[in-house]
C-alpha positions as a printed Julia matrix, in Angstrom:
228×3 Matrix{Float64}:
   5.19  -45.01   -0.84
   2.33  -42.72   -1.91
   2.81  -40.39    1.25
   6.61  -39.99    0.18
   5.83  -39.21   -3.41
   3.27  -36.54   -2.28
   5.56  -35.06    0.19
   8.32  -34.88   -2.61
   5.91  -33.14   -4.89
   4.97  -30.6    -2.27
   8.56  -29.89   -1.48
   9.54  -29.51   -4.97
   6.38  -27.3    -5.78
   6.99  -25.29   -2.63
  10.67  -24.75   -3.88
   9.79  -23.82   -7.18
   7.12  -21.27   -6.26
   9.34  -19.56   -3.79
  12.75  -19.7    -5.59
  14.2   -16.36   -6.71
  13.38  -15.38  -10.24
  16.34  -13.98  -12.32
  15.76  -10.9   -14.48
  15.29  -11.8   -18.21
  16.6    -9.97  -21.2
  14.36  -11.31  -23.74
  11.02  -13.22  -23.75
   8.66  -14.65  -26.22
   4.94  -14.92  -25.53
   2.12  -16.59  -27.47
  -1.34  -15.96  -26.53
  -5.25  -16.49  -27.28
  -7.53  -13.43  -27.37
 -11.11  -12.57  -27.8
 -12.68   -9.2   -28.59
 -15.12   -6.93  -30.22
 -15.08   -3.89  -32.75
 -16.85   -1.03  -30.9
 -18.51    1.7   -33.1
 -21.87    2.38  -34.73
 -23.73   -0.14  -36.6
 -23.95    2.02  -39.81
 -21.75    4.34  -41.77
 -22.82    7.7   -43.0
 -20.77    8.88  -46.03
 -22.09   12.11  -47.5
 -25.66   11.25  -46.31
 -25.28    7.74  -47.73
 -25.97    5.2   -45.11
 -24.62    1.73  -45.23
 -24.04   -0.97  -42.7
 -20.71   -1.13  -40.97
 -18.61   -4.21  -41.92
 -16.66   -4.24  -38.77
 -18.89   -3.35  -35.96
 -21.59   -5.95  -36.79
 -19.26   -8.94  -36.2
 -20.23  -10.84  -33.0
 -17.58  -13.42  -32.92
 -13.96  -12.07  -32.83
 -11.03  -14.13  -31.73
  -7.24  -14.54  -32.56
  -3.77  -15.3   -31.67
  -0.76  -13.02  -30.92
   2.98  -13.68  -30.82
   5.19  -11.14  -29.06
   8.94  -10.86  -28.66
  10.27   -8.42  -25.89
  13.79   -7.33  -25.07
  14.83   -5.26  -22.11
  16.65   -2.0   -22.88
  16.54   -0.51  -19.42
  15.44   -1.12  -15.87
  11.92    0.16  -16.76
  11.91   -0.02  -20.45
  11.9    -2.47  -23.39
  11.29   -2.86  -26.98
   9.59   -5.5   -28.86
   7.39   -6.66  -31.86
   3.97   -8.3   -32.28
   2.52  -10.45  -35.08
  -1.2   -10.69  -34.78
  -3.92  -12.63  -36.26
  -7.66  -11.78  -35.84
 -10.58  -13.64  -37.3
 -14.17  -12.16  -37.27
 -17.41  -13.96  -38.25
 -21.32  -14.14  -37.27
 -22.09  -10.81  -38.83
 -25.65   -9.52  -37.7
 -27.16   -6.06  -38.39
 -30.57   -4.99  -37.75
 -32.26   -4.12  -41.09
 -29.36   -5.21  -43.18
 -28.22   -8.36  -44.8
 -25.23   -7.25  -46.95
 -22.49   -9.19  -45.12
 -24.43  -12.11  -43.65
 -22.07  -15.28  -43.51
 -18.97  -13.28  -44.36
 -15.68  -13.6   -42.67
 -12.61  -11.27  -42.33
  -9.06  -12.19  -41.35
  -6.79   -9.47  -40.09
  -2.97   -9.95  -40.22
  -0.92   -7.29  -38.66
   2.61   -6.37  -37.42
   3.5    -3.79  -34.87
   6.82   -2.71  -33.3
   6.45   -1.3   -29.88
   8.24    0.27  -26.86
   7.48   -1.0   -23.33
   7.4     0.72  -20.1
   7.28   -1.64  -16.98
   7.78   -1.66  -13.38
  11.39   -2.11  -11.99
  12.71   -5.7   -11.4
  13.31   -6.48   -7.74
  15.23   -9.5    -6.48
  12.59  -10.73   -4.22
   8.95  -10.07   -3.24
   6.01   -9.19   -5.4
   8.01   -7.23   -8.11
  10.23  -10.48   -8.47
   7.38  -12.48   -9.97
   4.85   -9.94  -11.23
   5.5    -7.14  -13.68
   2.99   -4.66  -15.12
   3.56   -3.28  -18.52
   2.33   -0.9   -21.15
   3.13   -1.31  -24.83
   2.52    1.33  -27.55
   3.56    1.59  -31.13
   2.43    1.84  -34.85
   0.62   -0.86  -36.7
   0.27   -2.11  -40.35
  -1.62   -5.0   -41.58
  -3.69   -6.78  -44.24
  -7.56   -7.42  -44.0
  -8.91  -10.52  -46.24
 -12.69  -10.27  -46.53
 -14.53  -13.3   -47.95
 -18.32  -12.86  -48.86
 -21.06  -15.46  -49.5
 -23.28  -13.12  -51.49
 -22.24  -10.27  -53.68
 -23.23   -6.79  -52.32
 -23.53   -5.52  -55.95
 -23.69   -6.65  -59.57
 -21.3    -5.92  -62.39
 -22.8    -6.14  -65.97
 -21.4    -5.73  -69.32
 -22.55   -6.58  -72.82
 -21.65  -10.19  -72.6
 -22.57  -10.42  -68.85
 -19.3   -12.39  -68.2
 -17.86  -10.37  -65.29
 -17.93  -12.36  -62.01
 -19.34  -10.48  -58.91
 -16.5    -9.58  -56.5
 -16.61  -11.82  -53.34
 -13.2   -11.22  -51.92
 -11.06   -8.18  -50.85
  -7.49   -7.75  -49.61
  -6.93   -4.29  -48.19
  -3.98   -2.72  -46.27
  -4.6    -0.95  -43.03
  -2.51    1.1   -40.74
  -2.93    2.61  -37.3
  -1.66    2.47  -33.81
  -1.95    0.01  -30.88
  -1.43   -0.37  -27.09
  -1.22   -3.23  -24.59
  -1.77   -2.95  -20.77
  -1.28   -5.97  -18.67
   0.87   -8.01  -16.44
   3.19  -10.81  -16.56
   3.31  -13.5   -13.77
   6.59  -15.72  -13.47
   5.9   -19.39  -12.5
   9.54  -20.32  -12.71
  12.78  -19.5   -14.32
  11.65  -20.25  -17.84
   8.06  -19.67  -18.01
   5.14  -17.48  -17.02
   1.47  -16.14  -17.89
   0.64  -13.0   -19.49
  -2.79  -11.4   -18.96
  -3.49   -8.16  -21.2
  -5.99   -5.8   -22.68
  -5.24   -4.49  -26.14
  -6.64   -1.54  -28.13
  -6.0    -0.5   -31.76
  -7.36    2.11  -34.04
  -6.96    1.75  -37.82
  -7.58    3.35  -41.11
  -8.62    1.37  -44.19
 -10.32    1.64  -47.73
 -12.05   -0.95  -49.7
 -14.51   -1.1   -52.58
 -16.66   -3.86  -50.84
 -17.4    -2.0   -47.6
 -17.78    1.78  -46.6
 -15.8     1.57  -43.41
 -12.81    4.06  -43.51
 -11.62    3.15  -39.98
 -12.11    0.64  -37.15
 -11.4    -0.01  -33.67
 -10.39   -3.35  -32.11
 -10.39   -4.26  -28.39
  -9.23   -7.45  -27.01
  -8.44   -9.38  -23.72
  -6.05  -12.06  -23.83
  -4.11  -14.8   -22.03
  -0.67  -16.14  -23.01
   2.27  -18.17  -22.24
   5.7   -16.57  -21.68
   9.07  -18.14  -22.34
  12.13  -16.56  -21.02
  14.81  -17.23  -23.45
  17.65  -15.26  -22.15
  18.4   -14.51  -18.29
  20.77  -12.38  -16.5
  23.92  -14.25  -15.45
  24.69  -14.05  -11.61
  28.11  -15.04  -10.46
  29.14  -15.78   -6.84
  32.79  -15.13   -5.86
């Protein structure tokens, strides 16, 4: 009995892995990512040197949700919702942002260029792609210790420990999608974004974010094939 069940699983698995994949019109992907903020550990503004907020975070991870629709044999359009969390701040000679955390929320519409779908072979299951587009988002910073004091005659002004700041920039994704069957697949990608920002709690005027990620793809709309 066990041998029959194993044989059936092998036959079904072989059929799934070798069945032709139909071209999809729209897919949704959800992925986990980890990354870093490249740059210099300090910021120099008119000879005033202060530690960089973004570059000195050593734990950066997040989640992204993307929807992509096909517009041509080699092109598509889509949008990405992204959440990034950064913590474990550490900078040599500085303690300004120790134990701080920052959460980034962003939205990015994009255009996609990908290889042409082929009804069989490697290109039937694997698609390489490049996504590029503008980006807008919100950065929420939470501090444990205030970086400066505000005083008045009554000394009743609380030190600022939180900041919510808009940022904007551009992003790009490079990666590949691997179809597992007609409804699901895996997504491997590297993303890059460069953004401009302004805040009263840190000196960074721009930051770069690089991530690598793995995601699950759901093919929600397929091409209809009719046989006569």
